N, C-alpha and C positions, 0 to 999 in steps of 0.2 A: 738437910733434907728433910724432907715430911712424912710423915707415915698418912698411908691411903686406905682406908676405912673404910668396905662397901661401896667405890668410887667417892668416895668426901675428899678434898683435905685436912687431915686432921691437926695433933701435934706437930711441932718443930723439934724435929730429934736433934740434930747439930749443926751448924752451920759450915758450909762442905766447899771442897774445888772439885774442880773433878778433872781428871786426867788421865791421857790416853788417845786414843785414832778416834777423829772425830766423827768420818768419816763411816768408821763402826761402829758407833755409836750411833749416829741416825741412822742406822737401818734395826735400831734394835730395841725403837719408836714403839710403842704402844698405843699411845694416846694424848694425843693432845685437847686442851683447853682454849674456851672461848673468853678465858678469864688474864689477864694481862696483870705481873709483878710488876711493882713500882719503880721506876729505870733508877731513880734517882738513891735507890735504900742500899745501893752497894758498887761500889766501881773499881772493879780487879784491871790485873796486867797477863799479857798474855808476853811470850817472847820464849829468846835462846840465847845463848853464846852475847851472856851481857845488854842484849837488845827487847826492848817492851816496847809495847799499845796497849793505851787502856783499852778497858774492855768495858761494859754495863749489861746489866741482867731486863734491860727492857721486852719481854718476853712471854710468848705462854706459860702455863705449866705445862709439865710433857711427864706422861708417866714411859718409864724406860725398864724395858729388859732385866737388864745386866749391864752394869756400869761398874769404872773403876771410882773409888769417892775416895778423898784424901781430908784433912783437915782436924 
């Protein structure tokens, strides 16, 4: 999670994972950037009941009003 200061991405505060309802989170997006994260920087997994699928981080930065964060 990065600090946003005066509209600019600041310091990395903590490596995190996101949790919760994706559709609800998408509805709370306040803004998107045209800068892309390095898709090879972090590979994660998503799944339930013992199933998992690899996920990546190849997307733009975004500002979300409220969301559940763990890490």
